[in-house]
C-alpha positions in Angstrom: -120.0 -11.2 -3.1 -118.2 -10.8 -6.5 -120.1 -7.7 -7.2 -119.1 -6.2 -3.6 -115.5 -7.1 -4.1 -115.5 -5.4 -7.7 -117.2 -2.3 -6.2 -114.4 -2.1 -3.5 -111.6 -2.2 -6.0 -113.1 0.1 -8.4 -113.6 2.8 -5.8 -110.0 2.5 -4.5 -107.8 5.4 -5.3 -104.0 5.9 -5.0 -102.4 9.4 -5.0 -99.0 11.0 -4.1 -98.0 14.4 -3.1 -94.7 16.0 -2.5 -94.0 19.3 -0.9 -91.0 20.0 -3.6 -89.2 18.5 -6.3 -85.9 20.5 -5.9 -83.9 20.4 -2.7 -80.3 21.0 -1.7 -77.9 18.3 -0.4 -79.1 17.1 2.9 -82.6 18.6 2.9 -85.6 16.3 3.1 -88.7 15.9 0.8 -92.0 15.1 2.3 -93.4 12.3 0.1 -97.2 11.6 0.8 -99.1 8.7 -0.3 -102.9 9.0 0.0 -105.1 5.8 -0.3 -108.9 6.0 -0.5 -110.5 2.6 0.0 -113.3 0.9 1.6 -113.3 0.5 5.3 -113.1 -3.3 5.0 -110.1 -3.2 2.5 -106.8 -4.4 3.7 -104.1 -1.7 2.9 -100.2 -2.3 2.9 -97.9 0.7 2.6 -94.3 0.5 1.3 -91.5 -0.3 3.9 -88.0 0.0 4.2 -85.5 1.6 1.5 -87.9 1.2 -1.4 -87.3 4.9 -2.5 -83.5 4.4 -3.6 -81.7 6.2 -4.8 -83.2 8.5 -2.2 -82.8 7.6 1.4 -85.8 6.9 3.5 -85.1 8.9 6.7 -88.4 8.4 8.5 -91.8 6.9 7.7 -94.5 8.6 9.9 -97.4 6.8 11.3 -100.5 6.2 9.1 -103.2 9.1 9.3 -106.7 7.7 9.0 -109.7 9.8 8.2 -113.3 8.6 7.7 -115.4 9.8 4.5 -118.8 8.3 4.6 -118.4 4.7 3.9 -114.8 5.0 2.9 -111.4 5.7 4.7 -108.7 8.0 3.6 -105.4 6.6 4.6 -102.3 8.9 4.4 -98.7 8.2 5.1 -95.7 10.6 4.8 -92.3 9.5 4.0 -89.2 11.9 4.7 -86.6 11.4 2.0 -83.1 12.9 1.5 -80.0 12.5 -0.7 -76.4 13.6 0.1 -75.1 13.7 -3.4 -76.0 16.3 -6.0 -77.7 15.4 -9.3 -81.1 14.4 -10.7 -82.7 11.4 -9.3 -86.0 9.4 -9.9 -88.1 8.1 -7.1 -89.2 4.7 -8.3 -92.9 3.8 -8.4 -94.2 2.5 -5.1 -96.4 -0.7 -4.7 -99.4 -0.5 -2.5 -101.4 -3.5 -1.9 -105.2 -3.0 -1.4 -106.9 -6.2 -0.7 -105.4 -8.7 -3.1 -104.6 -6.2 -5.9 -101.5 -4.2 -6.2 -101.4 -0.6 -7.3 -98.3 1.4 -8.4 -97.7 5.3 -7.9 -96.1 7.3 -10.6 -92.3 7.8 -10.7 -91.2 11.3 -9.7 -88.0 13.2 -10.7 -86.1 15.1 -8.0 -83.3 17.6 -8.4 -80.7 17.8 -5.7 -78.6 20.9 -5.9 -75.2 21.7 -4.3 -74.8 24.3 -1.7 -73.3 27.4 -3.0 -70.5 28.8 -0.9 -68.9 32.3 -1.3 -65.2 31.7 -0.6 -64.9 35.5 -0.2 -67.1 35.3 2.9 -66.8 31.8 4.1 -63.4 30.8 5.3 -62.0 27.5 4.1 -60.1 25.1 6.3 -57.9 22.2 5.7 -59.4 18.7 6.3 -58.7 17.7 9.7 -56.4 14.8 10.2 -57.6 11.4 11.4 -57.8 11.1 15.1 -56.7 8.0 16.8 -59.4 6.6 19.1 -58.2 4.8 22.2 -59.7 1.4 22.8 -62.0 0.9 25.7 -60.2 -0.1 28.7 -60.3 -3.7 29.7 -59.5 -5.8 32.9 -56.4 -7.3 31.6 -54.4 -5.4 34.1 -56.3 -7.2 37.0 -55.1 -10.6 35.7 -51.6 -9.2 35.2 -51.5 -7.9 38.9 -52.8 -11.4 40.1 -50.0 -13.2 38.2 -47.5 -10.8 39.5 -48.5 -11.3 42.9 -48.5 -14.9 42.8 -45.0 -15.1 41.3 -43.8 -12.5 43.8 -45.1 -14.7 46.7 -43.5 -17.8 45.3 -40.2 -15.9 44.8 -40.4 -14.5 48.5 -41.1 -18.0 49.8 -38.2 -19.5 47.9 -35.9 -16.7 49.2 -37.1 -17.0 52.7 -36.7 -20.7 53.1 -34.0 -21.4 50.7 -31.7 -18.6 49.6 -31.9 -16.3 52.7 -28.7 -16.3 54.7 -30.1 -17.4 58.0 -28.7 -16.4 61.4 -26.6 -19.4 62.8 -27.9 -21.3 65.8 -25.6 -21.7 68.7 -24.7 -25.4 67.6 -23.8 -24.0 64.2 -21.7 -21.3 65.6 -19.8 -23.8 67.7 -19.4 -26.1 64.8 -17.6 -23.3 62.9 -15.1 -22.7 65.6 -11.6 -24.3 65.4 -11.2 -27.7 67.3 -9.1 -26.2 70.1 -11.5 -23.3 70.7 -14.5 -25.6 70.4 -12.9 -28.1 73.2 -12.2 -25.1 75.5 -15.8 -23.9 75.1 -17.1 -27.5 75.7 -14.9 -27.7 79.0 -16.4 -24.2 80.0 -20.0 -25.4 79.6 -19.1 -28.5 81.4 -17.8 -26.5 84.4 -21.1 -24.5 84.3 -23.2 -27.7 84.4 -24.6 -29.0 87.6 -23.7 -32.7 87.0 -21.5 -32.8 90.1 -24.1 -30.9 92.3 -26.6 -33.4 91.3 -24.1 -36.3 91.9 -24.4 -37.4 88.1 -20.9 -38.4 88.0 -21.4 -40.8 85.1 -22.8 -38.2 82.7 -20.0 -35.7 83.9 -17.1 -38.1 83.0 -18.9 -39.2 79.7 -19.0 -35.6 78.6 -15.4 -35.1 79.9 -14.0 -38.2 77.9 -15.9 -37.1 74.9 -14.3 -33.7 74.7 -10.9 -35.0 74.8 -11.6 -37.9 72.5 -13.1 -35.4 70.0 -10.1 -33.1 70.0 -7.8 -36.0 69.6 -9.8 -37.5 66.7 -9.8 -34.0 64.9 -6.0 -33.1 65.5 -4.1 -36.4 66.3 -5.8 -39.7 65.5 -9.0 -39.8 63.4 -10.3 -42.9 65.1 -10.1 -41.8 68.7 -13.9 -41.6 69.1 -14.4 -45.3 68.3 -11.2 -46.8 69.9 -11.1 -48.2 73.4 -8.9 -46.7 76.1 -6.1 -49.1 75.5 -6.4 -48.8 71.7 -6.2 -45.1 72.0 -3.3 -44.8 74.5 -1.2 -47.4 72.4 -1.8 -45.3 69.2 -0.8 -42.2 71.0 2.5 -43.9 72.3 3.1 -45.3 68.7 2.8 -41.8 67.3 5.1 -40.4 69.8 7.8 -42.9 69.1 7.5 -42.3 65.5 8.0 -38.6 66.0 4.6 -37.7 64.5 3.3 -36.0 67.7 5.7 -34.3 70.2 3.6 -35.4 73.2 5.2 -36.0 76.6 4.9 -39.3 78.5 3.4 -37.4 81.3 0.5 -35.9 79.2 -0.2 -39.5 77.8 -0.2 -41.1 81.4 -2.6 -38.3 82.4 -5.0 -38.9 79.6 -4.8 -42.8 80.1 -5.5 -42.3 83.8 -8.6 -40.2 83.2 -9.8 -42.4 80.5 -9.6 -45.5 82.8 -11.3 -43.8 85.7 -14.2 -42.8 83.3 -14.4 -46.5 82.2 -14.7 -47.5 85.9 -17.4 -44.9 86.4 -19.4 -45.9 83.4 -19.1 -49.7 83.7 -18.0 -50.5 87.2 -20.2 -47.9 88.8 -17.4 -46.3 90.5 -18.1 -43.0 92.2 -15.1 -40.7 92.7 -15.5 -37.8 94.9 -16.2 -34.1 93.5 -12.7 -32.9 94.1 -11.2 -35.7 92.0 -13.5 -35.0 89.2 -12.7 -31.4 89.1 -9.1 -32.2 89.1 -9.6 -34.6 86.2 -11.3 -31.7 84.3 -8.3 -29.4 85.0 -5.9 -32.2 83.8 -7.9 -32.6 80.5 -7.9 -28.9 80.1 -3.9 -28.8 80.4 -3.7 -31.9 78.2 -5.6 -30.1 75.4 -3.3 -27.1 75.8 -0.2 -29.5 75.6 -1.5 -31.2 72.5 -2.2 -27.7 70.8 1.3 -26.5 71.7 3.0 -29.8 70.5 1.3 -29.8 67.1 2.8 -27.7 64.3 1.2 -24.9 62.5 -0.5 -26.0 59.4 1.5 -25.4 56.2 0.3 -23.1 53.4 -0.5 -26.2 51.4 -2.6 -27.4 54.1 -4.4 -24.1 54.5 -4.9 -24.1 50.8 -6.4 -27.5 50.8 -8.7 -26.4 53.7 -9.8 -23.3 51.7 -10.6 -25.4 48.6 -12.6 -27.8 50.7 -14.6 -24.9 52.1 -15.1 -23.5 48.7 -16.2 -26.9 47.3 -18.7 -27.1 50.2 -20.1 -23.9 49.5 -20.5 -24.8 45.8 -22.2 -28.0 46.9 -24.6 -26.0 49.0 -25.3 -23.6 46.2 -26.1 -26.6 43.8 -28.4 -28.0 46.4 -30.3 -24.8 46.7 -30.6 -24.4 42.8 -31.9 -27.9 42.6 -34.3 -27.4 45.4 -35.5 -24.2 43.8 -36.1 -25.8 40.4 -37.9 -28.8 42.0 -40.3 -26.6 44.0 -40.8 -24.4 40.9 -41.6 -27.3 38.7 -43.8 -28.8 41.4 -45.8 -25.5 41.6 -46.2 -25.3 37.8 -47.4 -28.8 37.4 -49.6 -28.4 40.4 -51.1 -25.2 38.9 -51.5 -26.8 35.5 -53.2 -29.8 37.0 -55.6 -27.6 39.2 -56.6 -25.4 36.3 -56.9 -28.5 34.1 -59.3 -30.1 36.4 -61.5 -27.0 36.8 -61.4 -25.5 33.2 -60.1 -28.5 31.2 -56.6 -29.4 30.1 -57.2 -28.4 26.4 -58.3 -24.8 27.5 -55.3 -24.4 29.7 -52.9 -25.7 27.1 -54.4 -23.3 24.5 -54.1 -20.4 26.9 -50.5 -21.1 27.6 -49.4 -22.0 24.2 -51.8 -19.6 22.3 -54.7 -20.4 19.9 -55.9 -18.1 17.2 -59.6 -18.8 17.6 -59.5 -18.5 21.3 -57.7 -15.1 21.1 -60.5 -13.9 18.8 -63.2 -15.3 20.9 -62.0 -13.7 24.1 -60.9 -10.4 22.5 -62.8 -7.1 22.3 -65.6 -7.6 19.8 -67.0 -4.8 17.6 -70.7 -4.3 16.8 -71.3 -2.1 13.9 -73.5 -1.5 10.8 -72.1 -2.1 7.3 -73.4 -1.1 3.9 -76.8 0.5 3.0 -79.4 -0.6 4.0 -77.2 -1.5 7.0 -76.4 -5.1 8.0 -75.8 -5.0 11.8 -73.3 -7.6 13.0 -71.0 -8.2 15.9 -67.5 -9.6 14.8 -64.2 -10.3 16.7 -62.4 -7.7 14.5 -63.9 -4.7 12.7 -64.7 -5.3 9.0 -62.9 -3.2 6.5 -64.2 -2.1 3.1 -62.9 -4.0 0.2 -63.1 -2.4 -3.2 -64.3 -4.9 -5.9 -64.5 -3.7 -9.5 -67.6 -4.9 -11.3 -67.7 -5.0 -15.2 -69.0 -1.7 -16.8 -72.1 -3.2 -18.2 -73.0 -4.6 -14.6 -72.1 -1.2 -13.0 -74.9 0.3 -15.0 -77.5 -2.1 -13.6 -76.2 -2.6 -9.9 -73.7 -1.4 -7.3 -72.1 -3.5 -4.6 -70.3 -2.7 -1.3 -68.1 -5.4 0.5 -66.8 -5.3 4.0 -64.6 -8.2 5.2 -62.3 -9.7 7.8 -59.8 -12.2 6.3 -60.3 -14.2 3.0 -61.3 -17.6 2.1 -57.8 -18.8 2.2 -57.4 -17.6 5.8 -59.9 -20.4 6.8 -61.6 -18.0 9.3 -63.3 -15.1 7.6 -66.3 -12.8 7.6 -67.7 -11.0 4.5 -70.7 -8.7 4.3 -71.9 -7.8 0.8 -74.7 -5.4 -0.2 -75.9 -5.4 -3.8 -78.3 -2.8 -5.0 -80.1 -2.8 -8.2 -80.1 0.9 -9.8 -83.6 2.1 -10.9 -85.2 -1.2 -11.6 -87.8 -1.4 -14.3 -91.3 -1.0 -12.8 -94.4 -2.7 -14.1 -96.9 -0.5 -15.9 -100.3 0.8 -14.3 -102.4 -2.3 -13.4 -99.6 -4.9 -13.7 -98.9 -7.1 -10.7 -95.7 -8.9 -9.8 -94.6 -10.9 -6.8 -91.2 -11.9 -8.1 -88.4 -10.3 -6.3 -85.4 -9.0 -8.2 -83.1 -11.7 -6.6 -83.7 -15.3 -6.3 -82.0 -16.5 -3.1 -81.7 -20.1 -4.3 -79.8 -18.9 -7.4 -77.7 -16.6 -5.3 -76.8 -19.6 -3.1 -75.7 -21.6 -6.1 -73.6 -18.7 -7.4 -71.9 -18.4 -4.0 -71.0 -22.1 -4.1 -69.7 -21.6 -7.6 -67.5 -18.7 -6.3 -66.1 -21.1 -3.7 -65.1 -23.7 -6.4 -63.6 -20.9 -8.6 -61.3 -20.1 -5.6 -60.1 -23.6 -5.3 -62.5 -25.0 -2.7 -63.3 -28.7 -3.0 -65.4 -31.5 -1.4 -68.2 -29.0 -0.8 -71.3 -30.3 1.0 -74.4 -28.0 0.7 -77.4 -27.7 3.1 -80.1 -25.1 2.9 -82.8 -24.0 5.4 -84.8 -20.9 6.3 -83.1 -18.5 8.6 -84.8 -15.9 10.9 -82.8 -13.1 12.5 -83.4 -12.0 16.3 -85.5 -9.1 14.8 -87.7 -11.5 12.7 -86.2 -10.8 9.3 -86.3 -13.9 7.1 -83.6 -15.1 4.7 -81.9 -18.2 3.4 -79.1 -20.1 5.2 -76.7 -22.1 3.1 -74.1 -24.1 5.1 -71.9 -27.0 5.0 -68.2 -28.2 4.8 -65.4 -27.7 2.4 -61.7 -28.2 1.7 -59.6 -25.1 1.2 -56.3 -25.1 -0.4 -53.1 -24.1 1.6 -51.2 -21.3 -0.1 -48.0 -22.6 -1.7 -48.7 -26.2 -0.8 -50.5 -29.1 -2.1 -52.2 -29.8 1.1 -55.7 -28.7 2.1 -57.5 -27.8 5.2 -61.1 -28.8 6.2 -63.5 -25.9 7.1 -67.2 -25.0 7.7 -69.1 -22.3 5.9 -72.3 -20.5 6.2 -73.9 -18.1 3.8 -77.0 -15.9 5.1 -78.8 -14.2 2.3 -81.7 -11.5 2.5 -83.3 -9.8 -0.3 -86.3 -7.5 -1.3 -87.1 -6.1 -4.6 -83.8 -4.3 -5.3 -81.5 -5.1 -2.6 -79.5 -8.2 -1.7 -77.6 -8.5 1.5 -75.1 -11.4 2.1 -73.1 -12.6 5.1 -70.4 -15.2 4.1 -68.6 -16.9 7.0 -65.9 -19.5 6.9 -64.1 -21.0 9.9 -62.0 -24.2 10.9 -63.7 -27.4 11.1 -63.8 -29.2 14.7 -62.7 -26.0 16.3 -64.8 -25.3 19.5 -63.6 -21.9 19.9 -64.5 -21.0 16.3 -67.9 -22.7 16.8 -68.7 -20.4 19.6 -67.7 -17.4 17.6 -69.8 -18.2 14.8 -72.9 -18.7 17.3 -72.2 -15.2 18.5 -71.8 -13.7 15.2 -75.0 -15.2 13.8 -77.1 -14.4 16.9 -76.0 -10.8 16.4 -77.1 -10.4 12.8 -79.9 -7.9 12.0 -80.7 -6.5 8.6 -83.6 -4.3 9.7 -82.9 -3.0 13.1 -86.0 -0.7 13.3 -89.0 -2.1 14.8 -91.5 -3.5 12.2 -94.9 -2.0 12.7 -98.1 -3.2 11.4 -99.0 -1.0 8.6 -102.2 -2.5 7.6 -105.7 -1.2 8.2 
């Protein structure tokens, strides 16, 4: 068995081919790897962006050719570069069985495109074009709110503020006492009390008319006084020259009131002609009272006007109080209704406003950041942040950073991509399984970075993390206390660091958010579930 394995490895061969070593910016190189191995050997080709500083545009499928007892496996990689200069394609690792083989490095020249300015017109750089945000359904909610407010306002106007047409009773009540009494006598004359022999009802209505008129114009207790009390009061007012009524008028009124008492209490039944005569007598008595009463003075008119204005103000205050009461009732009922359905905390945050809730329910952005790209969905677009690396570090690696917020903002999202420039490759025959980045050390360095920015009380947990597209990395998470700017206070927060690495690329996603914030927790779950560090489908490249 050892002899067979040794024979297999001894006969394995790895060769590379390129169609050119000089290209112009944006052109592609066909980099081909040929592997000749035994038919039973397991062969693994390079994957991803292992050709940097050149970009792997496409990796074609493996071509297999049988040669006697061996297979010739070939795969073509299409590489390109968009900056001019001389670049070195690093040595690529191919695994055959349990042994690693490395190709030779290759130097490639990328030339600029020569432009003849005498023939090719030059144009100014076009200005940045503002892109309109995608439409949302916010206007539907606004229309619903306007409709509800409009309906409530219409109902309040219709039932409270609208000047309603007066009923017949209200119109009669607004008439002066004399006109009101004359109209009542007219209606009594049109009634059918006498035709139906309802004498008691007829005299009750007749005496009420004269008593009401006297109550309003002569004696304010005429309605509740007995006949003798009312007649005595009228004679007293006459003797005191307070009312210029004749004795004859007072006697007629007394006579009719006594006859009405007999009809009501002694069941007397005068004939129809006498009843009609009594009505005519009351009609003349009302006229005599009106004529005998002096015209109201200007002071009395003014007092009456002020009284009416006070009544109008009272009615207006009542309308305002009723409107405010109904509005408050509707607001409270609406708050309780939505609170029962959606939760009182959610309704309160919607009315008052909550930063995390606004971000969670806003328009999210899904994009790729850095190279190799990190695909992530965030509530706001991440902006490039320039971070200066020391000169000695710049020669070894480069870093791109995209961020929303900072550590001191409590909620923040940062995407870092660190790339090692031209890593040292092992010599022919050497094997190595150690990646350029140790994720555990990277995690510790990140925590140290938190401490350097003032974070305290840091708790640390670590576990394996797998993205939805099956990329594996390290998840570091826990809680910490962040200092409040210009204050000695601090705020508790949660943090999460997702790290992914291969031999020359480190990708990090650093997230911080408020502790015990349900909206922020929902945001983080959505962000983490959207992370993809290798969106292309991973194919089985083994044979």
